Phi, psi and omega in degrees: 000160178256167180271011178096350177267147180261147175281134183089175184279333181200164177290130181286141175285156174298149182303322182276355183275073181231151176293138182195166172280130181225160177270132177296136180286345181264312185247355180066010176287141178284135178216164180273120182251137181279338181206170182289346179276348181265105185237359178245130183288162180299322180300315179290325179293335178278350182291151180298322181297320180290316182294326181268359178060037177272132179291139178265002181290139177257359181280177179284161178297149179258019181297146175274152178295137180278347179282128179250144176258130181247000000 
């Protein structure tokens, strides 16, 4: 166990966790992202579909059948 002090002045960020221009995963528009975890642009996050968590997929459900064969 440690005594509660950290080595170094602060916890280091992951190497890839840098601000950069990235393409939105929803609309593919380029936007300024603060970290590698931010992949959806503000415009898409303001959309009703994003706020209500409605899927935009038009395909069939990928659910597995609940019936099991033994």
